[in-house]
N, CA, C and O atoms as a DFTB+ gen file, in Angstrom:
340 C
 N C O
     1  1     -16.474     -12.255      36.201
     2  2     -17.324     -11.972      35.058
     3  2     -17.690     -10.492      35.061
     4  3     -18.073      -9.946      36.096
     5  1     -17.573      -9.849      33.918
     6  2     -17.826      -8.422      33.814
     7  2     -19.276      -8.152      33.425
     8  3     -19.874      -8.882      32.635
     9  1     -19.822      -7.084      33.999
    10  2     -21.174      -6.674      33.652
    11  2     -21.170      -5.731      32.452
    12  3     -22.226      -5.408      31.907
    13  1     -19.986      -5.294      32.045
    14  2     -19.873      -4.344      30.932
    15  2     -20.267      -5.024      29.617
    16  3     -19.785      -6.108      29.287
    17  1     -21.148      -4.363      28.886
    18  2     -21.582      -4.885      27.601
    19  2     -20.564      -4.514      26.531
    20  3     -19.892      -3.488      26.627
    21  1     -20.459      -5.347      25.528
    22  2     -19.555      -5.089      24.418
    23  2     -20.046      -3.891      23.624
    24  3     -21.227      -3.803      23.287
    25  1     -19.144      -2.974      23.328
    26  2     -19.550      -1.808      22.541
    27  2     -19.808      -2.212      21.091
    28  3     -19.340      -3.250      20.624
    29  1     -20.550      -1.381      20.405
    30  2     -20.972      -1.657      19.040
    31  2     -20.111      -0.824      18.091
    32  3     -19.835       0.345      18.359
    33  1     -19.695      -1.425      16.998
    34  2     -18.866      -0.701      16.033
    35  2     -19.696       0.374      15.347
    36  3     -20.910       0.225      15.208
    37  1     -19.052       1.459      14.917
    38  2     -19.782       2.489      14.180
    39  2     -20.464       1.927      12.926
    40  3     -21.581       2.328      12.599
    41  1     -19.807       1.015      12.234
    42  2     -20.395       0.416      11.029
    43  2     -21.667      -0.346      11.362
    44  3     -22.637      -0.299      10.606
    45  1     -21.669      -1.044      12.483
    46  2     -22.858      -1.801      12.900
    47  2     -24.001      -0.859      13.265
    48  3     -25.157      -1.125      12.935
    49  1     -23.686       0.230      13.937
    50  2     -24.717       1.212      14.279
    51  2     -25.339       1.780      13.003
    52  3     -26.557       1.932      12.913
    53  1     -24.497       2.088      12.025
    54  2     -24.985       2.616      10.748
    55  2     -25.849       1.573      10.044
    56  3     -26.896       1.903       9.485
    57  1     -25.416       0.331      10.072
    58  2     -26.159      -0.760       9.426
    59  2     -27.550      -0.911      10.054
    60  3     -28.540      -1.072       9.340
    61  1     -27.621      -0.860      11.365
    62  2     -28.904      -1.016      12.054
    63  2     -29.841       0.148      11.748
    64  3     -31.038      -0.053      11.546
    65  1     -29.299       1.366      11.714
    66  2     -30.132       2.522      11.393
    67  2     -30.649       2.415       9.956
    68  3     -31.822       2.687       9.699
    69  1     -29.787       2.025       9.030
    70  2     -30.197       1.883       7.625
    71  2     -31.266       0.809       7.475
    72  3     -32.236       0.988       6.738
    73  1     -31.088      -0.298       8.170
    74  2     -32.045      -1.409       8.100
    75  2     -33.417      -0.987       8.627
    76  3     -34.440      -1.297       8.018
    77  1     -33.435      -0.289       9.745
    78  2     -34.688       0.167      10.333
    79  2     -35.377       1.186       9.425
    80  3     -36.592       1.133       9.231
    81  1     -34.604       2.100       8.881
    82  2     -35.162       3.101       7.983
    83  2     -35.763       2.450       6.741
    84  3     -36.852       2.824       6.306
    85  1     -35.057       1.482       6.173
    86  2     -35.551       0.780       4.977
    87  2     -36.848       0.033       5.276
    88  3     -37.780       0.058       4.472
    89  1     -36.911      -0.624       6.421
    90  2     -38.122      -1.362       6.795
    91  2     -39.305      -0.405       6.929
    92  3     -40.425      -0.741       6.544
    93  1     -39.060       0.765       7.467
    94  2     -40.121       1.762       7.619
    95  2     -40.562       2.281       6.251
    96  3     -41.759       2.362       5.973
    97  1     -39.605       2.629       5.402
    98  2     -39.921       3.146       4.066
    99  2     -40.656       2.116       3.215
   100  3     -41.525       2.474       2.420
   101  1     -40.312       0.835       3.380
   102  2     -40.929      -0.235       2.592
   103  2     -42.287      -0.670       3.124
   104  3     -42.930      -1.547       2.546
   105  1     -42.725      -0.065       4.216
   106  2     -44.029      -0.398       4.767
   107  2     -44.042      -1.688       5.583
   108  3     -45.109      -2.225       5.881
   109  1     -42.858      -2.184       5.946
   110  2     -42.786      -3.410       6.741
   111  2     -43.143      -3.154       8.202
   112  3     -43.499      -4.077       8.936
   113  1     -43.044      -1.898       8.614
   114  2     -43.354      -1.530       9.996
   115  2     -44.391      -0.418      10.001
   116  3     -44.282       0.548       9.246
   117  1     -45.395      -0.558      10.855
   118  2     -46.325       0.561      11.007
   119  2     -45.671       1.593      11.922
   120  3     -44.600       1.343      12.475
   121  1     -46.298       2.730      12.082
   122  2     -45.706       3.824      12.859
   123  2     -45.340       3.405      14.276
   124  3     -44.260       3.745      14.759
   125  1     -46.221       2.675      14.946
   126  2     -45.956       2.259      16.318
   127  2     -44.788       1.279      16.400
   128  3     -43.943       1.380      17.290
   129  1     -44.749       0.332      15.467
   130  2     -43.641      -0.632      15.449
   131  2     -42.315       0.080      15.191
   132  3     -41.302      -0.211      15.827
   133  1     -42.345       1.011      14.253
   134  2     -41.145       1.777      13.924
   135  2     -40.671       2.571      15.138
   136  3     -39.489       2.537      15.480
   137  1     -41.582       3.278      15.783
   138  2     -41.224       4.079      16.960
   139  2     -40.636       3.199      18.060
   140  3     -39.638       3.558      18.684
   141  1     -41.253       2.058      18.292
   142  2     -40.766       1.140      19.313
   143  2     -39.355       0.645      18.986
   144  3     -38.472       0.667      19.843
   145  1     -39.149       0.207      17.763
   146  2     -37.841      -0.311      17.360
   147  2     -36.775       0.788      17.359
   148  3     -35.630       0.538      17.736
   149  1     -37.143       1.995      16.940
   150  2     -36.192       3.103      16.934
   151  2     -35.761       3.409      18.370
   152  3     -34.569       3.544      18.647
   153  1     -36.717       3.515      19.267
   154  2     -36.408       3.809      20.669
   155  2     -35.561       2.704      21.287
   156  3     -34.624       2.978      22.036
   157  1     -35.892       1.454      20.972
   158  2     -35.127       0.328      21.509
   159  2     -33.693       0.334      20.980
   160  3     -32.753       0.045      21.719
   161  1     -33.531       0.665      19.696
   162  2     -32.195       0.726      19.104
   163  2     -31.355       1.806      19.786
   164  3     -30.196       1.571      20.126
   165  1     -31.931       2.971      19.982
   166  2     -31.205       4.066      20.629
   167  2     -30.840       3.691      22.060
   168  3     -29.724       3.958      22.505
   169  1     -31.760       3.083      22.772
   170  2     -31.483       2.660      24.150
   171  2     -30.331       1.666      24.194
   172  3     -29.436       1.788      25.031
   173  1     -30.347       0.690      23.304
   174  2     -29.274      -0.299      23.273
   175  2     -27.934       0.350      22.933
   176  3     -26.909       0.013      23.526
   177  1     -27.943       1.270      21.987
   178  2     -26.700       1.947      21.622
   179  2     -26.180       2.796      22.776
   180  3     -24.969       2.889      22.976
   181  1     -27.067       3.407      23.528
   182  2     -26.640       4.179      24.709
   183  2     -26.037       3.256      25.771
   184  3     -25.001       3.565      26.360
   185  1     -26.698       2.126      26.005
   186  2     -26.232       1.195      27.036
   187  2     -24.906       0.553      26.661
   188  3     -24.000       0.464      27.489
   189  1     -24.788       0.107      25.421
   190  2     -23.589      -0.606      24.987
   191  2     -22.504       0.329      24.490
   192  3     -21.326      -0.030      24.490
   193  1     -22.884       1.509      24.071
   194  2     -22.020       2.543      23.520
   195  2     -21.465       2.143      22.154
   196  3     -21.240       0.968      21.863
   197  1     -21.259       3.151      21.348
   198  2     -20.660       2.957      20.038
   199  2     -19.160       3.132      20.206
   200  3     -18.704       4.131      20.762
   201  1     -18.402       2.172      19.733
   202  2     -16.945       2.215      19.863
   203  2     -16.377       3.317      18.982
   204  3     -16.914       3.604      17.912
   205  1     -15.308       3.924      19.426
   206  2     -14.617       4.916      18.604
   207  2     -14.870       6.334      19.065
   208  3     -15.654       6.599      19.976
   209  1     -14.181       7.220      18.404
   210  2     -14.316       8.647      18.694
   211  2     -15.519       9.212      17.949
   212  3     -16.066       8.569      17.054
   213  1     -15.916      10.401      18.321
   214  2     -17.040      11.044      17.632
   215  2     -16.763      11.149      16.134
   216  3     -17.642      10.809      15.343
   217  1     -15.561      11.611      15.699
   218  2     -15.300      11.680      14.250
   219  2     -15.386      10.309      13.558
   220  3     -15.854      10.223      12.423
   221  1     -14.946       9.254      14.222
   222  2     -15.032       7.908      13.637
   223  2     -16.488       7.462      13.499
   224  3     -16.877       6.875      12.489
   225  1     -17.271       7.746      14.513
   226  2     -18.684       7.372      14.496
   227  2     -19.416       8.154      13.401
   228  3     -20.193       7.587      12.632
   229  1     -19.155       9.457      13.344
   230  2     -19.821      10.286      12.336
   231  2     -19.387       9.898      10.923
   232  3     -20.193       9.977       9.995
   233  1     -18.144       9.484      10.741
   234  2     -17.662       9.052       9.422
   235  2     -18.436       7.826       8.940
   236  3     -18.677       7.677       7.742
   237  1     -18.822       6.957       9.857
   238  2     -19.599       5.768       9.489
   239  2     -21.067       6.112       9.232
   240  3     -21.717       5.497       8.387
   241  1     -21.576       7.086       9.958
   242  2     -22.995       7.441       9.845
   243  2     -23.293       8.444       8.732
   244  3     -24.347       8.374       8.100
   245  1     -22.385       9.361       8.495
   246  2     -22.626      10.456       7.554
   247  2     -23.066      10.005       6.159
   248  3     -23.938      10.652       5.578
   249  1     -22.509       8.928       5.591
   250  2     -22.984       8.496       4.267
   251  2     -24.485       8.187       4.227
   252  3     -25.118       8.347       3.184
   253  1     -25.049       7.753       5.333
   254  2     -26.486       7.472       5.376
   255  2     -27.290       8.740       5.112
   256  3     -28.307       8.716       4.419
   257  1     -26.822       9.829       5.670
   258  2     -27.502      11.115       5.470
   259  2     -27.239      11.634       4.067
   260  3     -28.167      12.047       3.371
   261  1     -25.988      11.616       3.651
   262  2     -25.610      12.176       2.354
   263  2     -26.243      11.433       1.179
   264  3     -26.587      12.042       0.166
   265  1     -26.396      10.117       1.319
   266  2     -26.950       9.296       0.243
   267  2     -28.469       9.152       0.325
   268  3     -29.076       8.477      -0.507
   269  1     -29.080       9.782       1.320
   270  2     -30.533       9.732       1.451
   271  2     -31.062       8.401       1.960
   272  3     -32.244       8.098       1.799
   273  1     -30.192       7.606       2.575
   274  2     -30.614       6.311       3.124
   275  2     -31.571       6.537       4.288
   276  3     -32.535       5.793       4.467
   277  1     -31.293       7.569       5.072
   278  2     -32.182       7.938       6.178
   279  2     -32.760       9.318       5.884
   280  3     -32.140      10.130       5.197
   281  1     -33.932       9.566       6.404
   282  2     -34.561      10.867       6.205
   283  2     -33.877      11.899       7.099
   284  3     -33.236      11.535       8.085
   285  1     -34.008      13.181       6.765
   286  2     -33.448      14.214       7.640
   287  2     -33.992      14.130       9.070
   288  3     -33.264      14.377      10.031
   289  1     -35.260      13.783       9.204
   290  2     -35.861      13.656      10.538
   291  2     -35.202      12.510      11.308
   292  3     -34.852      12.662      12.478
   293  1     -35.037      11.361      10.644
   294  2     -34.370      10.224      11.297
   295  2     -32.950      10.586      11.698
   296  3     -32.502      10.268      12.800
   297  1     -32.247      11.256      10.793
   298  2     -30.861      11.638      11.059
   299  2     -30.780      12.537      12.292
   300  3     -30.019      12.269      13.222
   301  1     -31.573      13.605      12.284
   302  2     -31.543      14.548      13.403
   303  2     -31.897      13.868      14.714
   304  3     -31.252      14.096      15.737
   305  1     -32.899      13.052      14.679
   306  2     -33.345      12.351      15.882
   307  2     -32.267      11.392      16.396
   308  3     -31.979      11.352      17.592
   309  1     -31.680      10.628      15.483
   310  2     -30.671       9.642      15.850
   311  2     -29.437      10.305      16.472
   312  3     -29.009       9.930      17.564
   313  1     -28.875      11.284      15.777
   314  2     -27.647      11.897      16.293
   315  2     -27.899      12.716      17.559
   316  3     -27.040      12.773      18.439
   317  1     -29.057      13.342      17.657
   318  2     -29.320      14.110      18.873
   319  2     -29.581      13.209      20.061
   320  3     -29.116      13.498      21.164
   321  1     -30.318      12.116      19.863
   322  2     -30.606      11.221      20.984
   323  2     -29.354      10.484      21.473
   324  3     -29.286      10.058      22.626
   325  1     -28.373      10.342      20.591
   326  2     -27.128       9.693      21.006
   327  2     -26.065      10.704      21.433
   328  3     -24.935      10.330      21.746
   329  1     -26.432      11.984      21.446
   330  2     -25.490      13.006      21.883
   331  2     -24.385      13.286      20.878
   332  3     -23.300      13.727      21.256
   333  1     -24.649      13.034      19.604
   334  2     -23.638      13.243      18.565
   335  2     -23.844      14.547      17.814
   336  3     -23.000      14.946      17.012
   337  1     -24.959      15.210      18.069
   338  2     -25.275      16.446      17.329
   339  2     -24.445      17.609      17.827
   340  3     -24.578      18.724      17.322
């Protein structure tokens, strides 16, 4: 039995970031809940890793920034904490 966790697809990582951002914008999460969930998401993505090359990962994430799905602050924080900046 392997201890290695299954990596996450770039599309799934983008979906989770968009979902969290929407919940925050819609007032479903207070600041503390948002911070906790954001940190937990980043930790899980670091542990499981995002599948694919950096260009593949960025291709899945970039529309979130370009379309305004995530704020510039969220974008910068997400890509820098995952070492994609």
